[in-house]
C-alpha atoms as one frame of an Amber mdcrd trajectory, in Angstrom:
protein
 -87.813 179.512-100.693 -85.132 181.019 -98.505 -86.962 184.323 -98.142 -90.719
 184.924 -98.012 -92.426 185.929-101.295 -95.918 186.559-102.390 -96.327 182.860
-103.060 -94.475 181.624 -99.963 -95.635 182.620 -96.481 -93.314 183.927 -93.857
 -93.856 180.773 -91.653 -92.621 178.458 -94.487 -89.501 180.397 -95.500 -86.234
 178.614 -94.709 -84.920 181.603 -92.700 -87.954 181.550 -90.454 -87.776 177.835
 -90.008 -84.093 178.173 -89.315 -84.678 180.689 -86.600 -87.169 178.251 -84.943
 -84.547 175.409 -85.153 -81.865 177.594 -83.559 -84.085 178.325 -80.573 -84.244
 174.538 -79.926 -80.461 174.140 -80.093 -79.544 175.379 -76.659 -77.596 172.146
 -76.244 -76.197 169.719 -78.858 -78.702 167.334 -80.307 -78.981 164.635 -82.934
 -80.814 165.231 -86.141 -83.604 162.970 -85.175 -84.067 164.346 -81.654 -84.221
 167.858 -82.952 -86.813 166.807 -85.543 -89.000 165.162 -82.887 -88.815 168.281
 -80.660 -89.713 170.618 -83.503 -92.676 168.478 -84.550 -93.807 168.050 -80.995
 -93.596 171.755 -80.179 -96.039 172.863 -82.878 -99.574 173.051 -81.467-102.498
 171.307 -83.174-103.865 174.650 -84.448-100.505 175.640 -85.995 -99.985 172.162
 -87.361-102.767 172.534 -89.847-101.450 175.838 -91.009 -97.678 175.409 -90.983
 -96.803 171.722 -90.844 -93.071 171.365 -91.289 -92.167 168.727 -93.847 -88.980
 166.668 -93.360 -87.446 167.791 -96.649 -87.888 171.440 -95.572 -86.241 170.561
 -92.284 -83.249 169.083 -94.013 -82.990 172.058 -96.429 -83.064 174.377 -93.376
 -80.246 172.457 -91.768 -78.275 172.695 -94.941 -78.777 176.454 -95.083 -77.812
 176.985 -91.452 -74.709 174.944 -91.958 -73.712 176.886 -95.136 -74.354 180.170
 -93.249 -72.002 178.971 -90.504 -74.690 178.987 -87.800 -74.522 175.379 -86.892
 -71.828 172.609 -86.897 -71.851 168.830 -86.754 -69.487 167.120 -84.329 -69.556
 163.522 -83.262 -73.094 163.099 -84.748 -74.548 166.129 -82.803 -75.744 169.377
 -84.260 -74.947 172.408 -82.241 -74.842 176.166 -82.560 -71.544 177.384 -83.847
 -69.712 179.356 -81.178 -68.286 182.696 -82.191
């Protein structure tokens, strides 16, 4: 689930989804505003193929937090600064 396998496409792997999430975190955001932007940014053609489910979104946030890529401060998610 974290990495793509023969049964899990690259677009649905958590690392790929995490990379997409990080591109939308140029500025700190709330969990819900990030979710809205991610779901809005997918075109209708891609939506049929790679619709992101909310549980996958939450798992991706968990993975990014555990990897030290994001942090939560005052209710806002942001990229962790080196």
